[in-house]
C-alpha positions as CSV (number, residue, x, y, z in Angstrom):
1,M,-6.6,64.4,-37.8
2,E,-4.4,61.7,-39.4
3,K,-3.1,58.9,-37.1
4,Y,0.1,56.8,-37.6
5,L,2.1,53.9,-36.3
6,F,5.9,54.3,-36.4
7,T,8.8,51.9,-36.0
8,D,12.5,52.2,-37.0
9,G,13.6,48.6,-36.6
10,T,13.9,48.7,-32.7
11,N,10.8,46.3,-32.3
12,V,9.0,49.2,-30.6
13,I,5.9,50.5,-32.4
14,R,4.6,53.9,-31.5
15,E,1.1,55.3,-32.0
16,L,1.1,58.9,-33.1
17,Q,-1.7,61.4,-33.2
18,S,-0.4,63.9,-35.7
19,K,2.0,64.4,-38.6
20,E,4.1,66.8,-36.5
21,E,4.8,64.0,-33.9
22,L,5.7,61.6,-36.9
23,D,8.1,64.2,-38.4
24,K,9.9,64.6,-35.1
25,L,10.5,60.8,-34.7
26,I,11.7,60.6,-38.3
27,D,14.3,63.4,-37.6
28,L,15.5,61.5,-34.5
29,S,15.8,58.1,-36.3
30,P,19.4,56.9,-36.9
31,D,18.5,54.7,-39.9
32,R,15.8,56.0,-42.2
33,D,16.0,52.9,-44.4
34,A,14.6,50.9,-41.5
35,I,11.6,53.3,-40.9
36,R,8.2,51.8,-41.5
37,I,5.0,54.0,-41.2
38,W,1.4,52.7,-40.9
39,V,-1.1,55.3,-42.2
40,F,-4.5,54.6,-40.7
41,S,-6.4,56.2,-43.6
42,T,-4.7,53.8,-46.1
43,S,-4.3,50.8,-43.8
44,E,-0.8,49.9,-45.1
45,W,2.8,50.1,-44.0
46,I,5.0,52.4,-46.1
47,N,8.8,53.2,-46.0
48,Y,10.3,56.6,-45.5
49,A,10.9,57.2,-49.2
50,T,7.2,56.7,-50.0
51,Y,6.1,58.8,-47.1
52,S,8.4,61.7,-48.0
53,K,7.2,61.5,-51.7
54,N,3.5,61.7,-50.6
55,S,4.1,64.2,-47.7
56,P,6.9,66.6,-48.8
57,V,8.3,68.8,-46.0
58,S,7.5,72.4,-46.5
59,T,10.3,74.8,-46.4
60,S,10.4,78.5,-46.1
61,T,13.1,81.1,-46.6
62,R,13.5,84.2,-44.6
63,T,15.3,87.2,-45.9
64,K,17.1,89.4,-43.4
65,S,17.3,93.1,-44.0
66,R,20.5,95.0,-43.2
67,T,20.7,98.6,-42.2
68,I,23.9,100.5,-42.8
69,E,24.3,103.2,-40.2
70,V,26.3,106.3,-41.0
71,V,28.2,107.7,-38.0
72,E,29.5,111.2,-38.0
73,T,33.2,111.4,-37.1
74,L,33.8,113.8,-34.3
75,P,37.1,115.0,-32.9
76,E,38.4,112.6,-30.3
77,P,37.9,114.1,-26.8
78,K,40.6,114.2,-24.2
79,L,40.1,111.3,-21.8
80,P,40.8,111.6,-18.1
81,R,43.8,109.7,-16.7
82,P,42.8,106.1,-15.9
83,S,42.4,105.1,-12.3
84,P,45.1,102.8,-10.9
85,L,42.2,100.4,-9.7
86,R,40.9,99.8,-13.3
87,W,42.8,96.4,-13.5
88,I,41.2,95.1,-10.3
89,R,37.6,96.2,-11.1
90,K,37.0,93.8,-14.1
91,P,38.1,90.6,-12.2
92,L,36.0,91.6,-9.2
93,I,32.9,92.1,-11.5
94,A,33.5,88.7,-13.2
95,I,33.9,86.9,-9.8
96,A,30.6,88.5,-8.6
97,I,28.7,87.4,-11.7
98,V,30.0,83.8,-11.3
99,G,29.1,83.8,-7.6
100,I,25.5,85.0,-8.4
101,A,25.1,82.4,-11.1
102,L,26.2,79.6,-8.8
103,L,23.8,80.7,-6.1
104,I,20.9,80.8,-8.7
105,Y,21.9,77.3,-9.9
106,N,22.0,75.8,-6.4
107,F,18.5,77.2,-5.6
108,T,16.9,76.3,-8.9
109,R,18.5,73.1,-10.1
110,I,16.3,69.9,-10.2
111,T,17.3,67.4,-7.5
112,W,16.4,63.7,-8.3
113,T,15.8,61.3,-5.4
114,K,16.1,57.5,-6.2
115,L,12.9,55.5,-5.4
116,P,12.5,51.8,-5.0
117,I,12.4,49.6,-8.1
118,L,8.9,49.6,-9.7
119,T,7.3,46.2,-10.6
120,V,4.1,46.1,-12.7
121,F,2.2,43.1,-14.0
122,A,-0.3,43.0,-16.8
123,E,-3.7,42.5,-15.2
124,R,-6.2,39.8,-16.3
125,P,-8.2,41.3,-19.2
126,E,-12.0,41.6,-18.8
127,N,-12.6,39.6,-22.0
128,S,-11.0,36.5,-20.4
129,P,-12.9,35.8,-17.1
130,P,-12.0,32.8,-14.9
131,V,-13.4,29.5,-16.2
132,D,-13.8,26.1,-14.4
133,A,-12.1,24.0,-17.2
134,D,-12.8,20.6,-15.5
135,S,-16.6,21.4,-15.3
136,L,-16.5,22.6,-18.9
137,I,-14.8,19.4,-20.1
138,Q,-17.4,17.3,-18.3
139,S,-20.2,19.2,-19.9
140,I,-18.6,18.8,-23.4
141,E,-18.1,15.1,-22.9
142,Y,-21.7,14.6,-21.6
143,L,-23.2,16.5,-24.6
144,R,-21.0,14.6,-27.1
145,G,-21.3,11.3,-25.4
146,V,-17.6,10.6,-25.8
147,K,-14.5,11.2,-23.7
148,L,-12.1,13.9,-24.9
149,D,-8.6,12.8,-25.6
150,K,-5.7,13.9,-23.3
151,I,-4.3,16.5,-25.7
152,T,-7.7,18.1,-26.4
153,R,-8.4,18.3,-22.6
154,T,-4.9,19.8,-21.9
155,N,-5.2,22.4,-24.7
156,L,-8.7,23.4,-23.6
157,R,-7.5,23.9,-20.0
158,I,-4.6,26.1,-21.2
159,R,-6.8,28.2,-23.5
160,N,-9.2,28.9,-20.7
161,S,-6.5,29.6,-18.0
162,W,-4.0,31.5,-20.1
163,P,-3.9,34.6,-17.9
164,E,-2.3,32.5,-15.1
165,R,0.1,30.9,-17.5
166,V,1.3,33.8,-19.6
167,V,2.5,36.6,-17.3
168,V,3.9,39.9,-18.6
169,Q,6.0,41.9,-16.1
170,L,7.8,45.2,-16.1
171,N,10.7,46.2,-13.8
172,S,12.0,49.8,-13.8
173,D,14.3,52.1,-12.0
174,R,12.7,55.4,-11.0
175,D,13.7,58.8,-9.7
176,S,11.5,61.6,-8.2
177,S,11.9,65.3,-8.3
178,S,9.7,68.4,-8.1
179,T,8.9,68.0,-11.8
180,G,7.6,64.4,-11.4
181,I,8.9,60.9,-11.7
182,K,11.1,59.5,-14.4
183,Y,11.4,55.8,-15.3
184,H,14.6,54.3,-16.8
185,H,16.4,51.0,-17.2
186,I,13.1,49.4,-18.0
187,N,13.0,45.6,-18.5
188,L,10.0,43.7,-19.9
189,G,9.6,40.0,-19.4
190,V,7.1,37.3,-20.6
191,D,6.9,34.2,-18.4
192,N,5.4,31.3,-20.4
193,S,4.3,28.4,-18.2
194,T,2.0,26.7,-20.7
195,G,4.5,24.0,-21.5
196,Y,4.3,24.9,-25.2
197,L,6.1,27.3,-27.5
198,I,4.2,30.6,-27.9
199,D,4.8,32.2,-31.3
200,Q,4.0,35.9,-30.5
201,V,3.1,38.2,-27.6
202,V,2.5,41.9,-28.1
203,A,2.4,44.0,-24.9
204,E,1.4,47.7,-24.5
205,L,3.2,50.0,-22.1
206,T,1.2,53.1,-21.1
207,V,2.6,56.2,-19.4
208,W,0.0,58.1,-17.3
209,N,0.0,61.7,-16.1
210,D,-2.9,63.3,-14.1
211,G,-5.1,60.4,-15.2
212,D,-4.4,60.9,-18.9
213,A,-2.6,58.4,-21.1
214,M,0.4,60.4,-22.4
215,I,2.3,57.7,-24.3
216,R,1.5,54.2,-25.5
217,D,4.3,52.0,-26.8
218,T,4.0,48.4,-28.0
219,V,6.7,45.8,-27.5
220,E,6.7,42.5,-29.5
221,F,8.1,39.2,-28.3
222,R,8.5,36.2,-30.6
223,N,9.1,32.5,-30.1
224,I,8.7,32.5,-26.3
225,N,9.8,29.2,-24.9
226,Y,8.6,27.7,-21.6
227,T,12.1,26.9,-20.2
228,A,12.9,30.5,-19.2
229,P,11.2,34.0,-19.3
230,A,11.8,36.1,-22.5
231,R,13.2,39.5,-21.6
232,R,13.6,42.8,-23.4
233,D,15.4,46.0,-22.2
234,L,14.0,49.3,-23.4
235,V,16.3,52.3,-24.1
236,Q,13.5,54.8,-23.7
237,E,13.1,57.0,-20.6
238,Y,9.6,58.0,-19.6
239,K,8.2,60.8,-17.3
240,G,4.8,60.6,-15.7
241,D,2.8,59.6,-12.6
242,S,2.7,55.9,-13.3
243,L,3.1,53.1,-15.8
244,S,0.7,50.3,-16.7
245,L,0.9,47.1,-18.9
246,T,-1.7,45.3,-21.0
247,I,-1.5,42.3,-23.3
248,Q,-2.7,43.1,-26.8
249,T,-2.3,39.8,-28.7
250,I,-1.0,36.3,-28.1
251,K,-0.6,33.6,-30.8
252,A,0.3,30.0,-30.2
253,R,-0.2,27.4,-32.9
254,S,1.0,24.7,-30.6
255,F,-2.3,24.7,-28.6
256,N,-4.6,26.4,-31.2
257,F,-4.7,29.7,-29.4
258,C,-5.2,33.3,-30.6
259,Y,-6.0,36.1,-28.1
260,S,-6.9,39.7,-29.0
261,A,-7.6,42.5,-26.5
262,D,-10.2,44.1,-28.9
263,K,-12.4,40.9,-29.2
264,Q,-14.8,39.0,-27.0
265,S,-14.0,35.7,-28.7
266,N,-12.8,34.4,-32.1
267,Y,-15.9,32.4,-33.2
268,G,-18.6,33.4,-30.7
269,N,-18.1,30.2,-28.5
270,F,-17.6,31.7,-25.0
271,N,-16.8,28.3,-23.6
272,D,-13.7,28.2,-25.7
273,R,-13.2,31.9,-26.6
274,W,-9.7,31.9,-28.0
275,F,-9.6,28.6,-30.1
276,C,-8.2,29.2,-33.5
277,K,-6.4,27.2,-36.3
């Protein structure tokens, strides 16, 4: 089955498992010129025009048959004299129908109850375990026989303690009903306390239901300063049992740092896993 990534310029990238899901999102997109589609089998981004050329939408026509019914004309029978209550009967029936409909609505309508605001943090990833940076620096200096300069020591500490310094947080309103929980007015934030500018952070939001991941959406932040958290409001509304957050990638040229959730390290040096240039 073909897999796709989809974005329509809202900075949200969705992973889709089938062409049917992709076509539905294309129909809902307000600006097809902004659509970009990543086709996993070709490993490239394409625009909507290229996608529609390569994957034309099939159409079908349906012909409706019409039957002409011949009715024999019979002599008009003599009708009985109308009852004087005939003008009252129809309004009474209409009132009864409306009353029954209201009763059914009151018993079957979904009632939402507001719950406390949900706060979720991205947990420390397994591929970035805690490291004693001071002990590591002493070992490096001992092996090299030279003392590391201040900038090198500082950058090494930050690269090995980034989960405490780059915090991704989600806040969401939520309501509960008999059908489940819905999440809305969702705000994502990245708090950068490294003291350096971070070029990019990509976070993944997952919606869970009965232990299964139903939706995975990615949100990208760029140029995250250390003076104030970067924030992003999501227009989407989700329904499920719970939400979770993970950090997919981080890039910061300022302290030679490149993190990726799908790696164990950049160069195989587990004492400084995420060093990059």
